[in-house]
N, C-alpha and C positions, 0 to 999 in steps of 0.2 A: 753540822753539829748545833743545836739550838742550847743557848743558855740565858741566864737571866742578866748576864753582864754584857756592856755593849761589844767588847771585843777582848782578846787576849795578846799580850806582847811576844815578840819573837823569844823573850826570855821566860815565856809561861806565866806571866803575871796579868791578873785581870785588870781591864781598864773600866773601873766600876764609877767613878765619878766623872759624869758626862756634862756637868754644868760649865767646867772650863771650856768646851767645845762650844758653848753658845753664848758664852760671856762675851766673846768679841765675833765679828762677822766671820762665819765660816763658808768656804768655798771648797765643793767636792768636785774633783777634777777625775775624769778617766774615759777612756775610748768605750765604745759600746759593748757590752758583755763583761766589764771589768768589775761590776759589782756595786756602783756607786749608787744605784736606786735602792738597793737592798741595804745598803750602809745607812742610807737615809731613813729608810723605814725601821732599822735598828735603833738609830739614834731616836726617832720619834717615839717608839715603844718605851725608850728608857724615860724620856722627858715625861711621857704619860705617868709611868709608875710613880714619879717624883712629884706630880701634881703640878707641872710646869706648864703654863699656857702656850699653845701653839696654834698658829693659824696657818694652813697649807692652802696656797692658791694653786690648783690642780687643773690645769689646761688640757690634760688626756684622760682623766678617770682612773690614773694608776694607783691613787691612794685610797681608792674604795676598799682595798685590801685590809686597810689598817682598822683593827677592832676598836670598840669605845670611841669611835668618831661621831661626830654630829656632822651630818653632811647637807649641805644646801646645793642644790643643782640648778644652775641657771638655765630657765626654760622648763622646769618642772616643778620643783616647789619653791623657785625663788625667782625674782625679777630685778632688773635696774631701773630706777627712776630716771626717766628722761631728763627731768629738770636737774639732775646731778650733773650733766654734761653741758659743757659750754657749746655754741654753735660750732666753734672749731672741733671740739671732740667728737661731736655729733656727726661732722662732715666725715671724719677720719673714721669713726665706728661704722657708718653705713657706706664708707670708701665712695664719697661723693666728691668730685672735683667740679668747680666752676670758676666762672669769671669773678675777678674782685667785686664787681658790682651785684652780683648773684650771691657772693658771700656775706656782703653786707646785708643785703635783703633779708638774707637767711636768720641772722641776728634780731633783725627787727620782728620777723615772723615768731620767733621763739618768745619775744616779749608780748606781742599782740596775744598769743594764744595762752601765755601765763594769766594775762588779764582776762580773758574769757573764762578760763576755767577756776580761776581764785576770787575773782571780783564780780563777774557776770555769772557764774555758776554755770557755764555752757561750754560743751566741747565742740562747738561749731566754730568756724572761721570768724575773725573779727572783720566785718565789713566797714573798710575805712572811708568809702565815699560819702561826703557829706558831714564827716565829722570833725568838730572844732579841734584846732591843734590845742587851745587850751585844756579842754576836756581830756585829750588823751595823755597829755603832759601830767595833768593830776592823776590819773590812772596808774601812770608809769611811778610816779612818786610813792603811790599807796603800795606799790610791790614791795616785798623783803624776803628775807631768807626762807621764811616759812613759806613763802608763795612760789616756790621755783617750780612746781609741778605744771604740766600743761599736756595736751593731746598730740603727740608726736605724729599720730596717723594724718593729721591735718595740715602737715607742713607743706605739702605740694600746693593745696588750694589756699593757704594763706600767704604763700609766695606770690600769687597771683594778685591777692589783694594789696600787696606792698607796692606794687608799680601802678599807683594812682597819682595823677597829676592835675594842676588847675585847668579850666578851660582856656582854649589858646587865643582868646578876644577878650571884649571888655566885659564879658560877663564873669571872668576869673575872681575869684573870691580867695586871696591868699591866706586867710585866716582859718582855712580848711584844710585837711589832710590831702584830699583830692576831691574832684568833681568828675572825673572820668577816667578810664584805664588806658595807660600809656601802651597802646595795642602794638605799635612798631618794636618797642623794647621787650615787651612780652614774647612776641614772635621771634625775636633775636635770641632769647634765652630759653626757648620752648623744649629744644632737645634736652638742655639740663634740668629743667622742670620736670620733664617727662621721665628721666632717668630717675630723679628723686622720688617721684610717684611710684616707679617701678620698686625701688629699693624698699618703700614703705609696706609693700607686701611680699617681702622677701621672706624666707625661712630665718635669715640672720635676725631681720627687724623683730620678728615674732619671738626669737629666742631671748633677745636683750631686752625688749620693753614689754612683752605679754600685754599687747593691746587688747586682746579678746576676753570677754568674761567667761568665768569659770564657776557655775553655781555649785556650791557646796565643795570647792577645791580651795583650800588655804594656801596662799602663796606670801611670801615675805620678801622685804626690800632688803638687797645685800649688805647696803651700807647699815642698815639698822642692826642686822645680825652681827657684824664686826664690831660695830659700838657697844653691844651687849657684852660681848667677849672681852672687850677691853675694859669694861667697868666693873665685871664680876670674874673674880678668880675660877678658872673652869674645876671641875672635881673630876681628875683623871679622865678626861675628855679632851679631844682635839677637834678643832673645827676645821672641816674641809671645805673649800669653795670650789665646787665641780663646775669647771667652764668647758667640759669636752662638748659640748652640743655646739661650740663654735669653733671646732677643730679645723673645719675647711674655711674658716673664715680668720686667718691668722692675723690679719691687720685689725678686726675686730676685738680679737681677745687682746692683743698688744694694748688698745685704748683702754679697754676695760681693767686689765691688769693695774694700768700705770693709774687709772682713776680710782681704782680701790685703795691703792696703797697711799696715793696723796691724800685722800680722805681720812684713812688710818691714821697717817701720821698728824694730820691737821687734828683729828680727835684727841689724840694723845698730847699734842702741844697745848690745847685749850683745858684739858683736864688730865693733867699728869696723875698716875696711879702708882702705888706702892709695891705693884709685883710686875716681873718682867715678862715680855711677850717675845717669843720666836717666831720668824716668818718664813716660811718654806717655799722655795719656787724652783721645780725641776725645768732644766734646758733653758737658763736663763736668758742665753743669748737671742732666743727667737723671738723675745718680747722685749727688746731693746731698739729704738729706732736706728735705721741704717746709716742716717746721717748724723755724725758723731756732735755735730753743733746743737742739735735738739736734746741731747743727753741730759742738760740741766733740767728740762721741764718734763722728764720722766720720772715717773712715781718710783721705780728701783732705786735710780741713782738718788733721788731726794730722801728716801729712808736710809741708804747707806751714809748718807752726808749728815743727816741731822738725828738719826733715830736713836743713836745710843744714850744721847742726853735726856731721852724720856723713856729709857729702859726697852727700847726696841732692839732687837738683834734679828739678823738674817742669815739663812742657809740656802746658799744656792748651789745648782749643779749645774755643769755643762762637759761637754765631749773634750773641748779645747780651750784653754784660757785665752788663746789667740783668737776666739770667737768674742771676746768680752773687750770693749774699749780700755785701754790702759788706764785713764782716769777712774774707772770702775774697779780695775784689778787691783789698784793700790788701796783700795779700802779694807781688803782681808788682811786680819792680823792671823787667823788661823786657816790651815790648809788640811784636806784629807786627799792625798795623791794616790789614785789607783794608776794602772797602767798606763805608760805613757812611752813613746818611742822617739820623741822629736826634741832635741836640744835645744831648738826655738821655743817649743813650747815651756820648757822648764825654766830656760832664761828669762821668759817673760815674767814669771812669779818673783817678785822683789825678795822674798824671805827664805828661798831655796838653795842658799848658798851652802856648799859642803854637800849636797844631795848628788849621788853618784846616779847617772842616767842609765848606766847598766843595771843597776840594782832596781830602779823604776821599770824598766823594761822587761825585767824577767817576773815580775809581780804576778802572781796567777789571780784568778777570779776569787774576789773578796779580801785579797791582802791589799794593804794600803801603808803609806808612810803618814804619819800623824804629825804635823807641826804646828804647835801652840805657841803663843807668845810669850817670851822669855822661859821657854822649857826646852830641854833637848829633843830631838826628834827621835820617834820610836817607829819601829816597823811592828804593824799589827795584823791580825786575822779578825775581822769582823764577824761577830756571832749573828747566827741568823735568829730573828725573833721567836720567842717560845711558842706563839701561834702559829708559826709558819707550818709546822709539822702538820697541823690539822686543816691546811688549805692546799698543801703540796704534796706530791708524792716522795718518797724517799730518795730517788735518785735526781732529783732537781736539783741544779747548781744555784748558786746566788745569781740573781738578775742583772739587769743593765746597771 
């Protein structure tokens, strides 16, 4: 049944004010088919009606169903500026592993290409043989935040230029970056360089950084889009960042989501605004580092740790709370619990004292237990958004 309210309680009362749900971080939990995605869509529908600014990071394209959304799809009408990534993030996004020496050279290669694009106005590699060290250092000093862009498709060729050394005899000039190529070292690193060259012509690279010209096609940088939404309150519109073209490159998705969230948080910290913003991410556990020691450097965790002080809230969904690190689960003051059957899953959530596992396990599709900070728990039936009936046949149940 479609309604204009978010949900109805077991006592038959409508849940009309949905702002308390996103005033704190909200975790939506439930097994596949329990209705958590539909609950999120219904919540988004209500936020849109009340002109609440929402940004959805959509790794699967699921939220293309949402009406009145502004959608930017990576690889179609949006791209990511390679200069937004550190050399470490670039390696992760392209799934490149190398020796410590190669990784250090990759950072140097990025700086050299930044000089080429921003100071020399060239997209060709920076040839370092015969270049005075003093001149190169002056160029590095001239680089700043505005000059982060570079031609990532030249990384493999630039890496070769980084392996330059003086002559091994009395001709050596140590005031130069180099006088000849260090061919033995290049040969040792050649397999890794060849892998990088291969990655730079892969579909994942083209989706991420869009290196090819598209005459007559307008594309926009994702961080710029997000910044605009942070600065200007949306008018009954929701921003959807569609990352579904990277579905088969889950590691790349993880890096991109983390990066976008870090930049979003940094933008809000630098220029706080007077309206709140809700960030939505489905199946969040897929986009967290497997090594919990790396959690502090992840954008999801950083927003959860610092976002509320600058008006950012997050709505995350996951099939099982046990898929999330304990340090991350502890950040959630609000819960929407769909069908669960495991006592371990229930006990892992700190604010579920007094919840009967039998009641949770008997919830039907679309039913949930709503737990808000400092508010008694309520059993609810989430209403389908009113627009749902125009997009689905009448026999379809609530989705995932």
